[in-house]
N, CA and C atoms of all chains as a GROMACS GRO file, in nm:
protein
  654
    1ASP      N    1  15.961   6.451  16.468
    1ASP     CA    2  15.933   6.584  16.521
    1ASP      C    3  16.038   6.684  16.472
    2ILE      N    4  15.996   6.806  16.451
    2ILE     CA    5  16.088   6.911  16.408
    2ILE      C    6  16.162   6.966  16.530
    3GLN      N    7  16.294   6.964  16.523
    3GLN     CA    8  16.377   7.019  16.630
    3GLN      C    9  16.429   7.156  16.590
    4MET      N   10  16.436   7.247  16.688
    4MET     CA   11  16.491   7.380  16.666
    4MET      C   12  16.615   7.394  16.754
    5THR      N   13  16.731   7.408  16.690
    5THR     CA   14  16.857   7.422  16.763
    5THR      C   15  16.896   7.569  16.766
    6GLN      N   16  16.889   7.627  16.883
    6GLN     CA   17  16.914   7.771  16.898
    6GLN      C   18  17.054   7.794  16.952
    7SER      N   19  17.124   7.893  16.893
    7SER     CA   20  17.258   7.924  16.939
    7SER      C   21  17.287   8.074  16.928
    8PRO      N   22  17.374   8.128  17.017
    8PRO     CA   23  17.429   8.057  17.132
    8PRO      C   24  17.326   8.048  17.244
    9SER      N   25  17.355   7.974  17.347
    9SER     CA   26  17.264   7.965  17.460
    9SER      C   27  17.276   8.088  17.549
   10SER      N   28  17.393   8.150  17.545
   10SER     CA   29  17.412   8.276  17.615
   10SER      C   30  17.509   8.362  17.537
   11LEU      N   31  17.496   8.492  17.557
   11LEU     CA   32  17.571   8.588  17.476
   11LEU      C   33  17.593   8.713  17.559
   12SER      N   34  17.717   8.761  17.559
   12SER     CA   35  17.750   8.885  17.628
   12SER      C   36  17.799   8.986  17.524
   13ALA      N   37  17.738   9.102  17.520
   13ALA     CA   38  17.771   9.202  17.419
   13ALA      C   39  17.772   9.341  17.480
   14SER      N   40  17.836   9.433  17.412
   14SER     CA   41  17.846   9.572  17.458
   14SER      C   42  17.740   9.659  17.392
   15LEU      N   43  17.707   9.768  17.456
   15LEU     CA   44  17.613   9.863  17.397
   15LEU      C   45  17.664   9.906  17.260
   16GLY      N   46  17.574   9.908  17.162
   16GLY     CA   47  17.611   9.946  17.027
   16GLY      C   48  17.656   9.830  16.939
   17ASP      N   49  17.680   9.713  16.999
   17ASP     CA   50  17.721   9.596  16.921
   17ASP      C   51  17.608   9.548  16.832
   18ARG      N   52  17.649   9.482  16.723
   18ARG     CA   53  17.554   9.408  16.639
   18ARG      C   54  17.548   9.267  16.695
   19VAL      N   55  17.427   9.220  16.722
   19VAL     CA   56  17.407   9.090  16.787
   19VAL      C   57  17.322   9.002  16.697
   20THR      N   58  17.363   8.877  16.681
   20THR     CA   59  17.286   8.782  16.600
   20THR      C   60  17.266   8.653  16.676
   21ILE      N   61  17.143   8.607  16.677
   21ILE     CA   62  17.103   8.480  16.738
   21ILE      C   63  17.044   8.395  16.628
   22THR      N   64  17.073   8.265  16.630
   22THR     CA   65  17.032   8.178  16.521
   22THR      C   66  16.955   8.056  16.570
   23CYS      N   67  16.856   8.016  16.493
   23CYS     CA   68  16.786   7.889  16.513
   23CYS      C   69  16.795   7.808  16.385
   24ARG      N   70  16.832   7.682  16.400
   24ARG     CA   71  16.840   7.591  16.286
   24ARG      C   72  16.727   7.489  16.297
   25ALA      N   73  16.652   7.474  16.190
   25ALA     CA   74  16.541   7.380  16.187
   25ALA      C   75  16.585   7.245  16.132
   26SER      N   76  16.538   7.137  16.192
   26SER     CA   77  16.579   7.003  16.149
   26SER      C   78  16.506   6.958  16.023
   27GLN      N   79  16.395   7.026  15.992
   27GLN     CA   80  16.319   6.998  15.871
   27GLN      C   81  16.271   7.130  15.813
   28ASP      N   82  16.221   7.124  15.691
   28ASP     CA   83  16.171   7.244  15.627
   28ASP      C   84  16.052   7.302  15.702
   29ILE      N   85  16.063   7.429  15.741
   29ILE     CA   86  15.953   7.497  15.808
   29ILE      C   87  15.909   7.621  15.729
   30GLY      N   88  15.959   7.634  15.607
   30GLY     CA   89  15.926   7.753  15.529
   30GLY      C   90  15.964   7.877  15.608
   31ASN      N   91  15.872   7.971  15.614
   31ASN     CA   92  15.895   8.091  15.693
   31ASN      C   93  15.812   8.093  15.821
   32TYR      N   94  15.774   7.975  15.869
   32TYR     CA   95  15.691   7.965  15.990
   32TYR      C   96  15.779   7.973  16.116
   33LEU      N   97  15.840   8.089  16.134
   33LEU     CA   98  15.936   8.109  16.241
   33LEU      C   99  15.908   8.242  16.308
   34THR      N  100  15.896   8.236  16.439
   34THR     CA  101  15.867   8.355  16.520
   34THR      C  102  15.976   8.371  16.625
   35TRP      N  103  16.012   8.496  16.651
   35TRP     CA  104  16.108   8.529  16.756
   35TRP      C  105  16.037   8.603  16.870
   36PHE      N  106  16.072   8.567  16.993
   36PHE     CA  107  16.016   8.630  17.112
   36PHE      C  108  16.128   8.685  17.198
   37GLN      N  109  16.096   8.794  17.266
   37GLN     CA  110  16.182   8.851  17.369
   37GLN      C  111  16.113   8.831  17.503
   38GLN      N  112  16.189   8.793  17.604
   38GLN     CA  113  16.131   8.776  17.737
   38GLN      C  114  16.223   8.837  17.842
   39LYS      N  115  16.172   8.936  17.911
   39LYS     CA  116  16.246   8.998  18.020
   39LYS      C  117  16.211   8.930  18.151
   40PRO      N  118  16.300   8.938  18.251
   40PRO     CA  119  16.278   8.867  18.377
   40PRO      C  120  16.143   8.899  18.441
   41GLY      N  121  16.071   8.794  18.475
   41GLY     CA  122  15.943   8.810  18.541
   41GLY      C  123  15.829   8.852  18.451
   42LYS      N  124  15.855   8.856  18.320
   42LYS     CA  125  15.753   8.902  18.225
   42LYS      C  126  15.714   8.790  18.129
   43SER      N  127  15.599   8.808  18.065
   43SER     CA  128  15.557   8.716  17.960
   43SER      C  129  15.637   8.744  17.834
   44PRO      N  130  15.651   8.644  17.747
   44PRO     CA  131  15.721   8.667  17.620
   44PRO      C  132  15.649   8.772  17.536
   45ARG      N  133  15.727   8.839  17.451
   45ARG     CA  134  15.675   8.941  17.359
   45ARG      C  135  15.717   8.901  17.219
   46ARG      N  136  15.619   8.896  17.129
   46ARG     CA  137  15.650   8.863  16.990
   46ARG      C  138  15.725   8.978  16.924
   47MET      N  139  15.839   8.945  16.862
   47MET     CA  140  15.923   9.046  16.800
   47MET      C  141  15.920   9.037  16.647
   48ILE      N  142  15.937   8.914  16.597
   48ILE     CA  143  15.943   8.888  16.454
   48ILE      C  144  15.852   8.771  16.424
   49TYR      N  145  15.773   8.781  16.316
   49TYR     CA  146  15.691   8.669  16.273
   49TYR      C  147  15.712   8.645  16.125
   50GLY      N  148  15.676   8.525  16.079
   50GLY     CA  149  15.700   8.493  15.939
   50GLY      C  150  15.845   8.506  15.901
   51ALA      N  151  15.933   8.481  15.994
   51ALA     CA  152  16.079   8.483  15.978
   51ALA      C  153  16.139   8.622  15.963
   52THR      N  154  16.067   8.712  15.894
   52THR     CA  155  16.129   8.840  15.861
   52THR      C  156  16.042   8.962  15.892
   53ASN      N  157  15.921   8.941  15.941
   53ASN     CA  158  15.828   9.054  15.960
   53ASN      C  159  15.835   9.108  16.102
   54LEU      N  160  15.853   9.239  16.112
   54LEU     CA  161  15.862   9.304  16.242
   54LEU      C  162  15.722   9.317  16.302
   55ALA      N  163  15.706   9.274  16.425
   55ALA     CA  164  15.577   9.288  16.492
   55ALA      C  165  15.552   9.434  16.528
   56ALA      N  166  15.427   9.467  16.551
   56ALA     CA  167  15.388   9.604  16.581
   56ALA      C  168  15.459   9.656  16.705
   57GLY      N  169  15.514   9.777  16.692
   57GLY     CA  170  15.576   9.842  16.806
   57GLY      C  171  15.719   9.801  16.835
   58VAL      N  172  15.773   9.709  16.755
   58VAL     CA  173  15.910   9.662  16.778
   58VAL      C  174  16.008   9.757  16.710
   59PRO      N  175  16.113   9.798  16.782
   59PRO     CA  176  16.209   9.893  16.722
   59PRO      C  177  16.273   9.838  16.595
   60SER      N  178  16.304   9.928  16.504
   60SER     CA  179  16.357   9.888  16.372
   60SER      C  180  16.499   9.833  16.379
   61ARG      N  181  16.565   9.843  16.496
   61ARG     CA  182  16.699   9.782  16.508
   61ARG      C  183  16.691   9.629  16.512
   62PHE      N  184  16.571   9.575  16.534
   62PHE     CA  185  16.551   9.430  16.529
   62PHE      C  186  16.515   9.390  16.385
   63SER      N  187  16.571   9.278  16.342
   63SER     CA  188  16.536   9.224  16.211
   63SER      C  189  16.549   9.073  16.214
   64GLY      N  190  16.478   9.007  16.122
   64GLY     CA  191  16.484   8.863  16.109
   64GLY      C  192  16.522   8.827  15.966
   65SER      N  193  16.595   8.716  15.953
   65SER     CA  194  16.636   8.671  15.821
   65SER      C  195  16.640   8.520  15.817
   66ARG      N  196  16.651   8.469  15.694
   66ARG     CA  197  16.656   8.324  15.675
   66ARG      C  198  16.762   8.291  15.571
   67SER      N  199  16.838   8.187  15.598
   67SER     CA  200  16.930   8.133  15.500
   67SER      C  201  16.917   7.982  15.506
   68GLY      N  202  16.843   7.927  15.412
   68GLY     CA  203  16.818   7.783  15.414
   68GLY      C  204  16.740   7.745  15.536
   69SER      N  205  16.795   7.657  15.619
   69SER     CA  206  16.728   7.612  15.741
   69SER      C  207  16.771   7.692  15.863
   70ASP      N  208  16.851   7.794  15.842
   70ASP     CA  209  16.898   7.880  15.950
   70ASP      C  210  16.819   8.010  15.952
   71TYR      N  211  16.767   8.041  16.069
   71TYR     CA  212  16.688   8.161  16.089
   71TYR      C  213  16.760   8.247  16.193
   72SER      N  214  16.771   8.376  16.165
   72SER     CA  215  16.847   8.464  16.253
   72SER      C  216  16.766   8.583  16.298
   73LEU      N  217  16.792   8.621  16.423
   73LEU     CA  218  16.742   8.747  16.478
   73LEU      C  219  16.864   8.835  16.497
   74THR      N  220  16.858   8.955  16.443
   74THR     CA  221  16.970   9.048  16.454
   74THR      C  222  16.925   9.178  16.520
   75ILE      N  223  17.006   9.224  16.613
   75ILE     CA  224  16.989   9.356  16.672
   75ILE      C  225  17.104   9.440  16.616
   76SER      N  226  17.073   9.544  16.543
   76SER     CA  227  17.177   9.616  16.469
   76SER      C  228  17.269   9.696  16.561
   77SER      N  229  17.213   9.748  16.670
   77SER     CA  230  17.292   9.826  16.763
   77SER      C  231  17.232   9.807  16.902
   78LEU      N  232  17.298   9.727  16.984
   78LEU     CA  233  17.242   9.683  17.111
   78LEU      C  234  17.218   9.800  17.206
   79GLU      N  235  17.098   9.803  17.262
   79GLU     CA  236  17.065   9.900  17.366
   79GLU      C  237  17.042   9.826  17.498
   80SER      N  238  17.050   9.897  17.608
   80SER     CA  239  17.039   9.833  17.739
   80SER      C  240  16.904   9.764  17.757
   81GLU      N  241  16.799   9.820  17.698
   81GLU     CA  242  16.665   9.762  17.712
   81GLU      C  243  16.650   9.630  17.637
   82ASP      N  244  16.749   9.595  17.555
   82ASP     CA  245  16.741   9.470  17.478
   82ASP      C  246  16.792   9.350  17.559
   83VAL      N  247  16.848   9.375  17.676
   83VAL     CA  248  16.894   9.265  17.761
   83VAL      C  249  16.773   9.182  17.802
   84ALA      N  250  16.775   9.054  17.764
   84ALA     CA  251  16.658   8.968  17.781
   84ALA      C  252  16.694   8.828  17.734
   85ASP      N  253  16.599   8.738  17.752
   85ASP     CA  254  16.606   8.607  17.688
   85ASP      C  255  16.531   8.614  17.556
   86TYR      N  256  16.584   8.541  17.457
   86TYR     CA  257  16.521   8.537  17.326
   86TYR      C  258  16.491   8.392  17.289
   87HIS      N  259  16.372   8.371  17.232
   87HIS     CA  260  16.328   8.236  17.198
   87HIS      C  261  16.279   8.235  17.054
   88CYS      N  262  16.309   8.126  16.983
   88CYS     CA  263  16.248   8.108  16.852
   88CYS      C  264  16.141   8.000  16.863
   89LEU      N  265  16.046   8.004  16.770
   89LEU     CA  266  15.936   7.908  16.766
   89LEU      C  267  15.906   7.874  16.623
   90GLN      N  268  15.900   7.744  16.590
   90GLN     CA  269  15.852   7.703  16.459
   90GLN      C  270  15.705   7.665  16.474
   91SER      N  271  15.623   7.715  16.385
   91SER     CA  272  15.478   7.695  16.399
   91SER      C  273  15.421   7.602  16.291
   92ILE      N  274  15.504   7.506  16.248
   92ILE     CA  275  15.451   7.393  16.170
   92ILE      C  276  15.406   7.286  16.269
   93GLN      N  277  15.495   7.247  16.357
   93GLN     CA  278  15.462   7.150  16.462
   93GLN      C  279  15.473   7.213  16.601
   94TRP      N  280  15.501   7.343  16.606
   94TRP     CA  281  15.503   7.418  16.732
   94TRP      C  282  15.609   7.366  16.829
   95THR      N  283  15.733   7.405  16.800
   95THR     CA  284  15.846   7.371  16.887
   95THR      C  285  15.930   7.496  16.909
   96PHE      N  286  15.964   7.521  17.035
   96PHE     CA  287  16.052   7.633  17.067
   96PHE      C  288  16.198   7.588  17.061
   97GLY      N  289  16.285   7.683  17.031
   97GLY     CA  290  16.428   7.662  17.050
   97GLY      C  291  16.459   7.667  17.199
   98GLY      N  292  16.585   7.640  17.232
   98GLY     CA  293  16.624   7.632  17.373
   98GLY      C  294  16.641   7.766  17.442
   99GLY      N  295  16.640   7.875  17.367
   99GLY     CA  296  16.653   8.008  17.425
   99GLY      C  297  16.796   8.060  17.427
  100THR      N  298  16.809   8.192  17.425
  100THR     CA  299  16.938   8.261  17.433
  100THR      C  300  16.928   8.370  17.538
  101LYS      N  301  17.023   8.369  17.631
  101LYS     CA  302  17.028   8.473  17.733
  101LYS      C  303  17.126   8.579  17.687
  102LEU      N  304  17.077   8.700  17.663
  102LEU     CA  305  17.159   8.810  17.617
  102LEU      C  306  17.187   8.905  17.733
  103GLU      N  307  17.316   8.923  17.760
  103GLU     CA  308  17.359   9.009  17.870
  103GLU      C  309  17.451   9.118  17.819
  104LEU      N  310  17.470   9.220  17.901
  104LEU     CA  311  17.564   9.327  17.870
  104LEU      C  312  17.704   9.291  17.919
  105LYS      N  313  17.802   9.320  17.834
  105LYS     CA  314  17.942   9.294  17.872
  105LYS      C  315  17.991   9.406  17.963
  106GLU      N  316  14.021   9.598  17.400
  106GLU     CA  317  14.158   9.559  17.433
  106GLU      C  318  14.166   9.408  17.454
  107VAL      N  319  14.260   9.346  17.388
  107VAL     CA  320  14.279   9.202  17.402
  107VAL      C  321  14.345   9.170  17.536
  108GLN      N  322  14.284   9.079  17.611
  108GLN     CA  323  14.341   9.036  17.738
  108GLN      C  324  14.320   8.886  17.756
  109LEU      N  325  14.418   8.823  17.818
  109LEU     CA  326  14.409   8.684  17.857
  109LEU      C  327  14.457   8.675  18.002
  110LYS      N  328  14.388   8.593  18.081
  110LYS     CA  329  14.427   8.578  18.219
  110LYS      C  330  14.414   8.433  18.262
  111GLU      N  331  14.523   8.379  18.313
  111GLU     CA  332  14.525   8.241  18.361
  111GLU      C  333  14.486   8.238  18.508
  112SER      N  334  14.418   8.133  18.547
  112SER     CA  335  14.385   8.113  18.688
  112SER      C  336  14.388   7.965  18.720
  113GLY      N  337  14.416   7.937  18.848
  113GLY     CA  338  14.422   7.798  18.891
  113GLY      C  339  14.500   7.786  19.019
  114PRO      N  340  14.512   7.667  19.072
  114PRO     CA  341  14.580   7.647  19.199
  114PRO      C  342  14.729   7.668  19.186
  115GLY      N  343  14.789   7.725  19.286
  115GLY     CA  344  14.933   7.745  19.282
  115GLY      C  345  15.012   7.621  19.323
  116LEU      N  346  14.944   7.530  19.392
  116LEU     CA  347  15.011   7.410  19.443
  116LEU      C  348  14.927   7.288  19.410
  117VAL      N  349  14.995   7.188  19.354
  117VAL     CA  350  14.928   7.063  19.321
  117VAL      C  351  15.014   6.949  19.376
  118GLN      N  352  14.950   6.848  19.430
  118GLN     CA  353  15.023   6.735  19.484
  118GLN      C  354  15.064   6.641  19.371
  119PRO      N  355  15.179   6.575  19.388
  119PRO     CA  356  15.221   6.477  19.287
  119PRO      C  357  15.114   6.372  19.263
  120SER      N  358  15.102   6.333  19.139
  120SER     CA  359  15.006   6.234  19.086
  120SER      C  360  14.866   6.292  19.068
  121GLN      N  361  14.844   6.415  19.112
  121GLN     CA  362  14.712   6.475  19.098
  121GLN      C  363  14.695   6.541  18.962
  122THR      N  364  14.576   6.596  18.941
  122THR     CA  365  14.542   6.660  18.814
  122THR      C  366  14.544   6.812  18.828
  123LEU      N  367  14.606   6.875  18.729
  123LEU     CA  368  14.610   7.022  18.722
  123LEU      C  369  14.493   7.070  18.636
  124SER      N  370  14.423   7.170  18.689
  124SER     CA  371  14.316   7.233  18.612
  124SER      C  372  14.340   7.384  18.608
  125LEU      N  373  14.355   7.437  18.488
  125LEU     CA  374  14.376   7.579  18.470
  125LEU      C  375  14.269   7.637  18.378
  126THR      N  376  14.239   7.764  18.400
  126THR     CA  377  14.144   7.836  18.316
  126THR      C  378  14.210   7.958  18.255
  127CYS      N  379  14.186   7.981  18.128
  127CYS     CA  380  14.229   8.103  18.061
  127CYS      C  381  14.103   8.180  18.024
  128THR      N  382  14.084   8.295  18.085
  128THR     CA  383  13.969   8.380  18.056
  128THR      C  384  14.013   8.493  17.966
  129VAL      N  385  13.945   8.506  17.852
  129VAL     CA  386  13.987   8.603  17.753
  129VAL      C  387  13.884   8.713  17.739
  130SER      N  388  13.928   8.828  17.689
  130SER     CA  389  13.838   8.939  17.658
  130SER      C  390  13.896   9.015  17.541
  131GLY      N  391  13.810   9.086  17.471
  131GLY     CA  392  13.854   9.166  17.357
  131GLY      C  393  13.855   9.090  17.226
  132PHE      N  394  13.821   8.962  17.229
  132PHE     CA  395  13.810   8.883  17.106
  132PHE      C  396  13.725   8.760  17.134
  133SER      N  397  13.685   8.694  17.027
  133SER     CA  398  13.603   8.575  17.039
  133SER      C  399  13.686   8.448  17.018
  134LEU      N  400  13.658   8.348  17.098
  134LEU     CA  401  13.727   8.220  17.083
  134LEU      C  402  13.693   8.150  16.952
  135THR      N  403  13.586   8.192  16.889
  135THR     CA  404  13.550   8.133  16.760
  135THR      C  405  13.622   8.202  16.643
  136ASP      N  406  13.696   8.308  16.676
  136ASP     CA  407  13.774   8.379  16.573
  136ASP      C  408  13.924   8.354  16.584
  137TYR      N  409  13.971   8.322  16.704
  137TYR     CA  410  14.114   8.306  16.729
  137TYR      C  411  14.142   8.180  16.809
  138SER      N  412  14.256   8.121  16.780
  138SER     CA  413  14.302   8.007  16.859
  138SER      C  414  14.363   8.055  16.991
  139VAL      N  415  14.369   7.965  17.086
  139VAL     CA  416  14.438   7.991  17.214
  139VAL      C  417  14.532   7.874  17.242
  140HIS      N  418  14.656   7.907  17.266
  140HIS     CA  419  14.760   7.809  17.295
  140HIS      C  420  14.794   7.812  17.443
  141TRP      N  421  14.846   7.699  17.491
  141TRP     CA  422  14.906   7.691  17.624
  141TRP      C  423  15.055   7.666  17.609
  142VAL      N  424  15.133   7.743  17.683
  142VAL     CA  425  15.280   7.734  17.682
  142VAL      C  426  15.324   7.733  17.828
  143ARG      N  427  15.425   7.653  17.860
  143ARG     CA  428  15.475   7.654  17.998
  143ARG      C  429  15.625   7.676  18.001
  144GLN      N  430  15.673   7.716  18.119
  144GLN     CA  431  15.815   7.748  18.137
  144GLN      C  432  15.859   7.708  18.276
  145PRO      N  433  15.934   7.598  18.289
  145PRO     CA  434  15.990   7.563  18.420
  145PRO      C  435  16.085   7.671  18.469
  146PRO      N  436  16.101   7.685  18.598
  146PRO     CA  437  16.188   7.790  18.652
  146PRO      C  438  16.328   7.786  18.592
  147GLY      N  439  16.372   7.899  18.538
  147GLY     CA  440  16.506   7.910  18.483
  147GLY      C  441  16.528   7.838  18.351
  148LYS      N  442  16.421   7.788  18.291
  148LYS     CA  443  16.436   7.711  18.167
  148LYS      C  444  16.361   7.777  18.051
  149GLY      N  445  16.360   7.709  17.936
  149GLY     CA  446  16.298   7.763  17.817
  149GLY      C  447  16.149   7.738  17.810
  150LEU      N  448  16.091   7.781  17.699
  150LEU     CA  449  15.947   7.769  17.678
  150LEU      C  450  15.914   7.634  17.615
  151GLU      N  451  15.799   7.579  17.653
  151GLU     CA  452  15.751   7.453  17.596
  151GLU      C  453  15.608   7.473  17.550
  152TRP      N  454  15.583   7.450  17.420
  152TRP     CA  455  15.448   7.454  17.369
  152TRP      C  456  15.374   7.330  17.414
  153MET      N  457  15.253   7.350  17.469
  153MET     CA  458  15.177   7.238  17.522
  153MET      C  459  15.064   7.194  17.429
  154GLY      N  460  14.989   7.288  17.379
  154GLY     CA  461  14.878   7.251  17.295
  154GLY      C  462  14.796   7.373  17.256
  155VAL      N  463  14.693   7.349  17.174
  155VAL     CA  464  14.613   7.458  17.120
  155VAL      C  465  14.468   7.419  17.106
  156MET      N  466  14.381   7.516  17.133
  156MET     CA  467  14.238   7.507  17.100
  156MET      C  468  14.220   7.595  16.977
  157TRP      N  469  14.194   7.533  16.863
  157TRP     CA  470  14.174   7.610  16.741
  157TRP      C  471  14.038   7.680  16.744
  158SER      N  472  14.024   7.782  16.662
  158SER     CA  473  13.900   7.860  16.663
  158SER      C  474  13.780   7.775  16.624
  159GLY      N  475  13.801   7.674  16.544
  159GLY     CA  476  13.691   7.587  16.502
  159GLY      C  477  13.652   7.483  16.605
  160GLY      N  478  13.731   7.473  16.713
  160GLY     CA  479  13.695   7.382  16.821
  160GLY      C  480  13.780   7.256  16.829
  161SER      N  481  13.866   7.233  16.732
  161SER     CA  482  13.954   7.117  16.740
  161SER      C  483  14.078   7.151  16.822
  162THR      N  484  14.151   7.048  16.858
  162THR     CA  485  14.269   7.066  16.943
  162THR      C  486  14.391   6.996  16.883
  163ALA      N  487  14.507   7.036  16.928
  163ALA     CA  488  14.633   6.968  16.894
  163ALA      C  489  14.722   6.976  17.016
  164TYR      N  490  14.803   6.872  17.034
  164TYR     CA  491  14.882   6.862  17.156
  164TYR      C  492  15.028   6.830  17.125
  165ASN      N  493  15.115   6.873  17.217
  165ASN     CA  494  15.256   6.831  17.216
  165ASN      C  495  15.258   6.680  17.233
  166SER      N  496  15.329   6.612  17.144
  166SER     CA  497  15.328   6.465  17.147
  166SER      C  498  15.381   6.410  17.279
  167ALA      N  499  15.470   6.486  17.344
  167ALA     CA  500  15.527   6.440  17.471
  167ALA      C  501  15.428   6.449  17.586
  168LEU      N  502  15.323   6.529  17.569
  168LEU     CA  503  15.226   6.551  17.676
  168LEU      C  504  15.088   6.494  17.643
  169LYS      N  505  15.071   6.449  17.522
  169LYS     CA  506  14.939   6.416  17.470
  169LYS      C  507  14.860   6.319  17.556
  170SER      N  508  14.930   6.222  17.615
  170SER     CA  509  14.859   6.119  17.692
  170SER      C  510  14.804   6.175  17.824
  171ARG      N  511  14.855   6.289  17.868
  171ARG     CA  512  14.814   6.344  17.997
  171ARG      C  513  14.733   6.472  17.987
  172LEU      N  514  14.722   6.527  17.867
  172LEU     CA  515  14.673   6.664  17.851
  172LEU      C  516  14.538   6.669  17.780
  173SER      N  517  14.454   6.760  17.824
  173SER     CA  518  14.327   6.785  17.758
  173SER      C  519  14.299   6.935  17.761
  174ILE      N  520  14.259   6.989  17.646
  174ILE     CA  521  14.222   7.130  17.635
  174ILE      C  522  14.078   7.137  17.585
  175SER      N  523  13.999   7.219  17.650
  175SER     CA  524  13.859   7.237  17.612
  175SER      C  525  13.823   7.384  17.626
  176ARG      N  526  13.698   7.418  17.592
  176ARG     CA  527  13.659   7.558  17.601
  176ARG      C  528  13.511   7.572  17.628
  177ASP      N  529  13.474   7.690  17.675
  177ASP     CA  530  13.335   7.733  17.688
  177ASP      C  531  13.326   7.869  17.620
  178THR      N  532  13.279   7.870  17.497
  178THR     CA  533  13.279   7.995  17.421
  178THR      C  534  13.186   8.099  17.483
  179SER      N  535  13.079   8.055  17.548
  179SER     CA  536  12.985   8.150  17.608
  179SER      C  537  13.047   8.225  17.725
  180LYS      N  538  13.146   8.164  17.787
  180LYS     CA  539  13.214   8.228  17.899
  180LYS      C  540  13.351   8.282  17.860
  181SER      N  541  13.387   8.266  17.733
  181SER     CA  542  13.518   8.311  17.684
  181SER      C  543  13.632   8.250  17.766
  182GLN      N  544  13.621   8.120  17.788
  182GLN     CA  545  13.720   8.051  17.868
  182GLN      C  546  13.774   7.927  17.796
  183VAL      N  547  13.902   7.907  17.813
  183VAL     CA  548  13.970   7.787  17.764
  183VAL      C  549  14.028   7.716  17.886
  184PHE      N  550  14.015   7.585  17.886
  184PHE     CA  551  14.056   7.506  18.003
  184PHE      C  552  14.169   7.412  17.966
  185LEU      N  553  14.260   7.396  18.060
  185LEU     CA  554  14.368   7.297  18.047
  185LEU      C  555  14.357   7.200  18.163
  186LYS      N  556  14.360   7.073  18.132
  186LYS     CA  557  14.366   6.970  18.236
  186LYS      C  558  14.482   6.876  18.204
  187MET      N  559  14.565   6.853  18.301
  187MET     CA  560  14.678   6.762  18.283
  187MET      C  561  14.687   6.672  18.406
  188ASN      N  562  14.690   6.542  18.381
  188ASN     CA  563  14.689   6.449  18.493
  188ASN      C  564  14.828   6.393  18.524
  189SER      N  565  14.833   6.316  18.629
  189SER     CA  566  14.957   6.249  18.672
  189SER      C  567  15.074   6.346  18.684
  190LEU      N  568  15.050   6.456  18.753
  190LEU     CA  569  15.155   6.558  18.765
  190LEU      C  570  15.274   6.509  18.845
  191GLN      N  571  15.392   6.550  18.802
  191GLN     CA  572  15.517   6.522  18.872
  191GLN      C  573  15.591   6.652  18.899
  192THR      N  574  15.696   6.645  18.977
  192THR     CA  575  15.769   6.767  19.015
  192THR      C  576  15.821   6.842  18.892
  193GLU      N  577  15.852   6.768  18.787
  193GLU     CA  578  15.904   6.833  18.667
  193GLU      C  579  15.798   6.913  18.591
  194ASP      N  580  15.674   6.903  18.635
  194ASP     CA  581  15.566   6.985  18.577
  194ASP      C  582  15.556   7.120  18.646
  195THR      N  583  15.638   7.144  18.746
  195THR     CA  584  15.643   7.275  18.811
  195THR      C  585  15.688   7.378  18.707
  196ALA      N  586  15.608   7.481  18.689
  196ALA     CA  587  15.634   7.577  18.582
  196ALA      C  588  15.539   7.696  18.591
  197ILE      N  589  15.570   7.798  18.515
  197ILE     CA  590  15.472   7.904  18.487
  197ILE      C  591  15.395   7.858  18.363
  198TYR      N  592  15.263   7.864  18.373
  198TYR     CA  593  15.177   7.824  18.263
  198TYR      C  594  15.113   7.950  18.204
  199TYR      N  595  15.129   7.965  18.071
  199TYR     CA  596  15.076   8.080  18.000
  199TYR      C  597  14.969   8.036  17.900
  200CYS      N  598  14.867   8.121  17.880
  200CYS     CA  599  14.783   8.107  17.762
  200CYS      C  600  14.814   8.227  17.672
  201THR      N  601  14.800   8.203  17.541
  201THR     CA  602  14.840   8.303  17.443
  201THR      C  603  14.755   8.288  17.318
  202ARG      N  604  14.727   8.401  17.254
  202ARG     CA  605  14.633   8.402  17.144
  202ARG      C  606  14.697   8.390  17.006
  203GLY      N  607  14.627   8.318  16.920
  203GLY     CA  608  14.659   8.319  16.779
  203GLY      C  609  14.804   8.285  16.748
  204GLN      N  610  14.871   8.372  16.678
  204GLN     CA  611  15.012   8.353  16.647
  204GLN      C  612  15.099   8.400  16.762
  205LEU      N  613  15.051   8.379  16.882
  205LEU     CA  614  15.122   8.410  17.007
  205LEU      C  615  15.158   8.558  17.014
  206SER      N  616  15.064   8.639  16.966
  206SER     CA  617  15.085   8.783  16.966
  206SER      C  618  15.041   8.849  17.096
  207TYR      N  619  14.951   8.784  17.168
  207TYR     CA  620  14.908   8.833  17.298
  207TYR      C  621  14.921   8.720  17.400
  208TRP      N  622  14.972   8.755  17.518
  208TRP     CA  623  14.998   8.656  17.622
  208TRP      C  624  14.931   8.698  17.753
  209GLY      N  625  14.891   8.600  17.831
  209GLY     CA  626  14.850   8.627  17.967
  209GLY      C  627  14.973   8.650  18.053
  210GLN      N  628  14.949   8.684  18.179
  210GLN     CA  629  15.059   8.710  18.271
  210GLN      C  630  15.124   8.582  18.323
  211GLY      N  631  15.056   8.471  18.303
  211GLY     CA  632  15.109   8.344  18.350
  211GLY      C  633  15.066   8.314  18.492
  212VAL      N  634  15.061   8.184  18.523
  212VAL     CA  635  15.030   8.139  18.659
  212VAL      C  636  15.135   8.036  18.700
  213MET      N  637  15.193   8.056  18.816
  213MET     CA  638  15.295   7.964  18.866
  213MET      C  639  15.228   7.845  18.931
  214VAL      N  640  15.265   7.726  18.887
  214VAL     CA  641  15.213   7.603  18.944
  214VAL      C  642  15.330   7.522  19.000
  215THR      N  643  15.322   7.490  19.126
  215THR     CA  644  15.424   7.409  19.192
  215THR      C  645  15.366   7.272  19.224
  216VAL      N  646  15.439   7.169  19.184
  216VAL     CA  647  15.397   7.032  19.215
  216VAL      C  648  15.482   6.984  19.332
  217SER      N  649  15.418   6.967  19.445
  217SER     CA  650  15.491   6.929  19.565
  217SER      C  651  15.394   6.872  19.668
  218SER      N  652  15.445   6.781  19.750
  218SER     CA  653  15.363   6.727  19.858
  218SER      C  654  15.382   6.809  19.985
   0.00000   0.00000   0.00000
C-alpha cells in the first residue's frame, strides 16, 4: 500500500508568514496528489489538484509543488482565514496523509 | 448546482450494520464517481471506497471485508453498508464527488450500546 507521510502534524505561524506543509509518498504517485483545507465543523475543501493546479476560487497565495516524492503546499503570506487543518491525498490507491493543524502564533 | 447529502442513523449498536445513503443532485451518477470518506472525532480523513461512474467499486483494503457500496441511478443515490461495527467506527461519514471536488455536509455516526 502507498503511505503518505505528512509533516508537520501541527504548525504555529504568524500573519504574513510563508507556510509550507509537506507530504512524502512511499511509492511513485506521479502528480496524483490533492490538497484539502478543512475548517472546524466543516467539510474538506479541495485546494490543489494534480500536485500543482489551483482549484477554482482558491486564493493565489496557495500553491502546490513537487520535488521527487515530496509534495508541498505553500501559503505565501498567511492570513487569519487560512487557519485550518490541511490534508493531502494520493489518488493512485487513495490514501490520505495524517493531516496538519495550522494555528496562529 | 452540485449537491450531495448523507443520511442515516446517528447511533448504531456494536456488532450491527451501518447503512448510509448519499443523495446527489446536479449531476448524474453515470457521469461521475462518488467516494465515501470518514473522519473519527479529532482525527484525520480515511478514504473508504468508491462507486465508479461505470458501476464498479473499489475499497480500502483495511475495510474491504466489512464494506459494500452500491447505487440506484434512477434515484441518484449511492449506498454504503458496513457490518460488524465497533466503537472505533465512530466518525463523521462524508460522500464526495469525482476528484473530491464537491462534498456533502457529513453525517455523524456513533457506535455505542
